[in-house]
N, C-alpha and C positions, 0 to 999 in steps of 0.2 A: 567979557567975563570968561575966565578959564573954565574948562569942563568940570574940574573938581569943585570949583566955587559954585557952579550951577547945580551940581549934584547935592552939595551941602545945603545950598539955599532951598532946594526942593525938599530935602529931608526935614528941614526946619519949618517950612511954611505950608506945604500942601496938606489938605485935609484928608481924612480917611475916605477911601473910595475914589480918590483923584489920581489921574494919570497925566503926566506932563511930558510932552515930546521935546527932545533936544536935537536940533539939526546939527550934525557933525560936519557934513560936507554935502555936495550935490547928490551923492549916492546913498550915504548912510545916515541913520539917526539912532537915537537911543531914547529910552523913556525912564523917567523917575516916577515912582508911585508910592502910595501908602494905603495899606489895607488893615483890617482888624488884626491880622496875625503878625504884621510887621511892616517894614519899609525896605525899598531897594531900587534896583535898576533892572531894565529889561531890554532885550534886543528882539526884533521881530523875526519869526520863523516863516519860511515859505509854505510850510505845511504843518499839520498837527503832528506832534511827536510826544512820546511818553518818556520822561526822564525825571529822576528825583534822587538826589544825594545830599548828604550833609557833611560839612567840615567845620571844626571849631564851633563857633556860635552861628555860623551862616548856613544857608540852604540854597542849593541851585536846583531848579525844577522847571517843568513846563506847565503852562496854564493858558487857557483860552479866556479872553476878556472882551466884553462888548464895549466899544468906545465910540461914542457918537453914532450909535446904530449899526456899527460895522464890527463883525466878529473877527478878532485878531488872535493869532497864535504867537506866544512869547516864550522865550527862555529867560527866566528871571533869576536874579541873585538877591537874596533876601536875608534880613537880620531882624531880630526883635529886641536887641540890647540897645536901648537909647543912649546909655553911657558910652557906647563904642561908636556912636554915629559918625564922628569926624574921622576916626581911624578906618572905619568900614568904607568910607568914601574913597580912600586911596585905592582899595582893591576894586571898587566899582569903576573907577576911572580906567584902569587897565582892562577890565572886562568889557567896557563900552567902546574903547578906542579901536578902530579898525586899522590893521596893518602896522606900520612902523610906530613904535611907541606903545602899542597895545598888543592885540592878538588878531591874527588873520580871521576875519569875520566868517568866511566860508568854512574854515577849519573849526571854529567855535560851534557853529550851528550844525555841522555834520558830525562832529565827535565831541559833544560836551563832556563825555566821560574822561577824555584825555586832559582837558583843562582842569576838571575837578580833581583828578589824580595828582596833577602837578601842584595845585594849590594845597591839597591835603599834605603832600610831602613837605612843602615849604612852611606851612603854618602849624602843622601838627593837628591831628584829629582829636580834639578834646572830647568829642562824643565817642565813646567806645562802641564801635560797630559790633552788633551781635553777629557772631559767625552764623552763616546760613546752614551749617552742617546739622546742628541740633534741630532746627526747624524742618530741614529736609527729611531727617529721619522720622519725625513725627508725622509729616505729610505722607510719606511713603506707607507707613503703617496705617494711617487713616484711609488711604486709597485701597490698600489690600483688604481692610475690614469691609469697606463698602463693596468691593468686588466679590467678596464672599457672602454678601447678603446678611451680615451680622445684624442683630436686632438692637436698635437704640444707640447707634453709633454717634458719638459727638466728639469734636475736638475743642475742648474748653480749657483743659488744665494749663497747657503751655502759655497761650496768649492771655489767659485770664488770671494767671498766677494762682490757680487752685492747686489742690494736693497732687492730682495725677494728670498726665498729659492727655490721655484719651479714655473714653469709657464706652462700654456697651451695657446692655441691661443686666448682664451677669458678671462681667469682668472689667476691671480697671487696668490700664496699661501705663507704665512709666517707661519712657523711651530714652535710651542713652546712645549717642553716636560718637564715633571716633575715626580719625584717619590714621591712627597708630596701629601697629600690629599687636600691641599689648591690649589686654582686656581689663585695664584698670579704669574705674569710673569714680566720679565724685558725686556724693549724695549731699544735697544742699536743702536745708529746711527740716524742721522737726517732723513734718507729716508726709514727706515724700514717699517713704516706704511703710506708711501706716495703712493697714487694711481697713476699709470702710464698711461697716455693717456686716452683712453676710456675703458680700461679694468676694470674688477671687482677685488677687493682685498679681500681675505678671510684670516682671522687669524684662524689657527687650533690649538687646544689644545689636546695633547696626554698625558695620564697618564699611568705610568709604575710602576711595582713592581718587584724588583730583585728576581729571583728564582734560584734554583740549577739545574733545568732541565725542558725541555718541553716548554720553552718560545721562544720569538723572540731574535735573536742575529743579529749583523751586518752580520756575515757570512751566516746565514740562509736566510736573506732577499736578500743578494747579489746573492745567489744561485737562488732565485726566479726571480730576475731581469734578470739573464742570460738566462732565458727561453723566454725572449722577444728580439726583435732586438735592443739590447742595445750594444753599442761599449764597449766591455769588457776591452780593454786596456785603454780607456779613463776613464771608471768607476774606475779602479784600480789606475790610476794616480791621480784622484780627491781625493780618499780616502787616498792615500799616502801623498798628500799635507796637509791633515788634521792630519797627524801623525798616520794614521790607515792603514798602508800598510799591505800586506799579511804577515801572521805570527805573527801579533801583538795580544797579548793575550786579549786586550780590545775588539777585534772583536768576541771573544767567549763568553763574558758575556751575560747571558740570562735574559730576563725580561718578565714578564707576562704583557699584555697590556689590558686596558679596551676596551671592544668591541666597545664602542661608542667614536668616536672622535668628540669633540665639534667644531662647526664652527661659527665664528663671522664675519659678514659683516662689513668691515671697510669703513664706509660712513660718512656723515655729522653728524650723531648722535653718532658715536663712539668716546670715549675720546682719543685724541691723540695730540701730538705736532708735527706739520709740519711747513713748510715755511709759509703757510697761517695763522698760529697763530700769526705772527708778522706783525708789521706795514710795509707796502710796499710789503708784500707777499714774504719776503726773510729773511733768518736767519741773525742776526747781525754778522758782520765780526768777532767779538770777540768770537763767539760760535764755538769752535773747535770740541767738542764731546758732544753728548747728551745721557743721560741714565736716565730712570725713570721706576718706577714699576706701574703695573696696577693690580687691583683686578677684575678678570673676573666674580666673583660669582654674582655680581649684574647686569650683562649685559645680554641682550637677546641673546640666542644662538639657533642653530639647529644642527641636527645630520649630520655630513659630509657624503654625499652620492654622490660620483662622477659619 
């Protein structure tokens, strides 16, 4: 039976929680598996590794699995679309085959990011990857608030899709980040610049420039956050929800940041569209989503100093 036939047969017949080994030659093997989250193929790793990326409807990541009482480290290629099972098997065959006709196994397990990049370029990434820049700006502000001993600091808005990105006991913060020299921002949502209760709302603008080393990355800021009494499991859950789970290469991208973060007070003089902009103090029922651009260059600002 050909390898692709064995893979397709495994996809069709093995039960949830089952792992089936396929011997490729005297040196190499591959595994076909099915779990609650999907089905796929796996190659064994010599040591534990953290890696996780997505392309199209597939996911490539590392996981540790107990098989027959033995803990094994795997690099897995997984899908959850049953209707694409046969087509997915073609990609899985190339993923599993060592050497000629497939991919160098040593290269695959030492640099899975390169294989992922090539497959993303070939197939197109149907899942729009969230730029790490916006998340990085929020995390930098989060860390600076914690370093300043601000009271009641929480990072909920961004990952929880709430009104504002961060909050303290007295101030809410909406964070905008850009790699452009311009100070134009996009406001999305009816409530993004809406003041909550008696709290002050500040809009912060962070400017970044991509660098090859020595800058901020999501991983470096997360390491700083973990020096504070931050629930690490909850922090990683929030990042995973944003598509930035541990092992994601986007977390390693480094940026140089302007030392100055500009702060704008969102008050009655700040140009914004909120419920009070409309007759009766409410959005028309027909308005389902609101998005507009603001040029911050002409507005009064101060330096963010928590």
